N, C-alpha and C positions, 0 to 999 in steps of 0.2 A: 611517356608518362603517364602512370595509372591514373584511371578517372574514380575519384571519390565517390563511395555509395552513400547515397543519402537516406537517413532517418529521418520520418516523418513523424516528430514526437507529438503526440495528442496532449493537452496538458503542460505544455511545454514551458508553463511559466509556473505551473505547480510545483507539488510537493514529489513524487517519483519521477514525473518528465522533465523538471528540473535539473534533478539531478543525474539522471539521465543528458540532457545538455551540457552542463557541464563537464561531466565526462568526457563526451565526444571531444567538447570546445578544448579539452585540457590534453589530449592526445595529442603526443610529439611525434607519432608518424603519421598524422593526419588521412588517414584510409578511410576515414566518415565523415560526411558533413551532417551538423544539425540543421533540420526545418522545422521548424517550432510553430506548432497549430495553437492558436488562442483567440476568444473572440474579440480582444482586447490590444492589438498590435500597437495601440498609443502608450499602453500603461508601460509605467517606470520598469519592471520587471521585460518586459519586451523588448525596449530600446537599452537596455542595458545589456542583455543577451545579444541583439543587433550589433549592437558597438562589439563584443568580444567574439562575432565572426558568422554569426547563425542567421540562416535565410529566416525571417518571421512573415510569416502569412496568417488571413484572417480566417478560421475555419468556425464552423458552428457545429456540436454534434447532434442538435435538432433539425439542422439542415444539409440532408445528404448530399445534393449538390457540391456543396462546398468543402465537404471532405474529400469528395471525388477527385475537386480539383484541387485539394490539397494532396493528396498521394500519389497524383498522375507525375511518371517520372521517378519515382523514387526506388531504388532499393528495398528497404523495409519499410515499418512503421511501430512504432509501441503505442496500443491502444490501451487507452484507461479511461473509468466513468469516475462521478465525485456524487455517490448520493448523500452526502452530507451537504451539499447544496443544496437540494431539493427534495431528499426525505420520500424519493420517489421509487420504489422498483419497478414499477412498469416504464417509468422513464428513463431507469437505466438498461433496460432489458432492448425498450427500442435503441438507443442510442450504439448498445453492443451490434446489434444486428445492423445498424447502418454502416458500420466501421468496417463489419465483416463484408458485408456488399460493395464498399467502397474500395476493401483492399484485395477482392477479386478481380474487379474492373479495371484496378488500375494494376494486375499482374504481378503482385508484389512477390519478392524471392524467399522474405522472411519477416514473418510479423510477431512480436511478442506481445499478448492478452495478457492483463492485468487482473488475477481473479482471485477467488477464493473456493472453498467448499460450499456442495449446496447442501446445508445440514438436514434436510426434510431425507437425504438417504440414508442417515444415522436415527434422526428422530421423525419418525412419519406425521403427518399433522395430526391424528386421531389419538397420540402418544402424550399421557396427560403428563411426564417428568415437564414439559417445559412449555407454558401456553404457546397457541400458535396466534400469529400478529397478522392483522390486516386479513384476517380469512384464509389466507390462502401460503404462508410463511411464519418459520421458526425462527431466523436471523435472516430478516429482510435483504440488507445489505450484503451477507455472503450467498443467500439463496438466489438472488437477480444474478449474481454474478456466476454462480455455478451453473446457473439453466441457460446462459447466455452461452456457454463454452461450446455449444452443439451447431451454432451459428456459423463460428470459423471452421469446422470440423463439413458440418456439411456444403458451403461454400468450396471447399478445397483449398483454403487458405494453409499456405505455408506456414504451421504455428506453433510457438513453443508457450505452453501455459504458465504463467508466471506466479506463484502463489505467495503472498505476501504474507508479513507477522504484524504482529503489534507495532505501533510506531512508538518511540520511546519518545518524542518528540510532543504525544497526545499527554505527557505530563505537565507539560509547559501550555500546551494551546487548547486544550481542549477539557479544561477542570477534571482531570483524571490523575490529578495528583496528591501530591502532599498538600492536608491541610489541620489548621491549628483544631484541635479539641476545647472544649470547655475552659481547662486547664491552659492554656495556650502552646501545646505538647504537640509537636508534631505525628501526624499518621498517614499512611496511607492504604485507603480503603479498597477490598478487591474483594469479588465471590470467588474466590480461585482454594480456596484453604490449604492445601501443603502441596498443590500439584503447581509443575514447571508452566510457563507461561513465556512460548518463543517472542522476542523483539527484538528490533530492526533500528539504526537510525534512519530516518527516510532517505535521505540524501543515499546511503549505501544500496538500497533497492534500486535506487538507479545505476547505480555502478556497476551493481550484479548484472543489471539487463544490459549494459555496453559489453561486458564480459561475455554472457551468451550473443551478443551478435559479431563479438571478436572471434567467438569459436566457429563459426562459420554456418552451415548446415546440418551439423551434425545432433540438433539439440532441437530439432524440427519433429515435431509429433509428440513430446517429451513434457511432461510436470515436473516442474523444477520449484522448490521451494526454500525460501531464503530467511536467515533468519542470522542477528548478529553473537546472540546468546539465549539459553532456555532458564530461564530463572523462577524461583520461586518468589512468591511477598515477600515471604521475611527476607531472602538473600538480597532483593531490590531495596529492601527499607534499610538493610545492614550499610550497603552502597550508598545511599541515600546519605545517611549519617555522614559515614566519613566524607563524602564531597561537600555536605554544609554545614559537619562541623557542630553539631549537634542533633541528639537523640532524634530519629523517627522510628516510630512504631507500624507495624504491619497491624491491620485490624482484619481478621479473614469477615467476611459477612454473609451471609446467606443468599442465595439470587433475587429470594422473596422481597430480603430487605432492601436489596440493591436498587429493585425497581422500585423502591418508594424514594428511592433519593432525589434533590431536586435537581436534576441533572437532564440537557437537549437528551431526547433517546433513552433515556436511564431502562425503560422495558426490552428496548432492541438491546442494549448493551449487555443488560445482565443476563438475556438468552447469550448473546455471544459468550460471555465469560465462562459459562455453565455448560457451555459447548464445547470450550475449550479445556474445561475443568474435568470434564464427566467422559472427554476421549480425548484425554493425555496423549496415549501413545500414540494415535494414527494421527493428530494433529501434530506434535513433534516429530512423529517420525518421517513427515514429508516436508519437514524443514531442516535439510542438514547445513550444520554450521561449518563444517569442514570444507564442503561443497561452495558453499555460499562463497567463503575466504579462497577458494583456488578461482572462482571468477572475478573477484574483487579481493586482491591482493592487501587491499587499504581499509577493509574491514573491521568496522570498531567493535570493541565490546561497551558494554556500559558502562564501566567506569571511566572511559574514554572519553565516550558521550559525555557523561556527567561534565567531565573537567570544561569539555566545552561549552557548556551551558548553566554554570552555576550561577550566575548572575540572574539570568533569566529565571531557575528556579527559587530561587532566594525572594524575587519578588513576586512570586505567584504565591510565596507562603505567608504572605505580610496578613 
């Protein structure tokens, strides 16, 4: 009997990691086993994954020894950080360094590092087109991940660099969705002009990651960008209108105006969208929808994702 290859999944009860855990657990071949890393093994999500057959272990990205124990004996690992939990790029960089070091010590065969572009390579800190934040970053949660790519390379860890896209789920969970104006009409506000925004259902990121692991080791050293579709704000509004059964307007605002909105991290988000707008060709070009579908044949379109989230979207639009 062939021994199953264990994937240690950082953030296995979260968004990206949870998608990967469910993909492994739902795979009929049984070639892989899911080892879910979480700070709270007693949580409802962790217990549910354990009931489905996952191995659940306690680990903390801020405690490197716990990572080393959790990675020990595994074939591979899915490494991800959650900037929005603490809003600290320095902490995110430290966590990435710890994961790379733990992966090296464990001798892992294949690691996926969920990363993003370092926007400072495109917009230097002294470039006035976009304000510099915290004295060191243009888009902190992008730059910290992009800066951390080197830890995996320098440690000699066999790594695939997974470039993610805008979560469509943020339309529900992060107050980035449709809102009613003073006349009660729904609208979606983005500083994207007429440029396309690569987007994806968050669970599909995990499924694409599973497709990378299933491919074996031929994607090691490569940067693989995933997206479900590349859509303009106007196209998103049109599809939202169809799903919700009422008109939704797309309002294209300037990044300057977006920075002034009452949103957590509005300055950072404005810079993020401005980067995606100003470097549309580079950003979209790095995220191939056809390749994403090869990795994940069940990849959802925006319309398909909307059909599964109509009730949540209506609730947020009240």
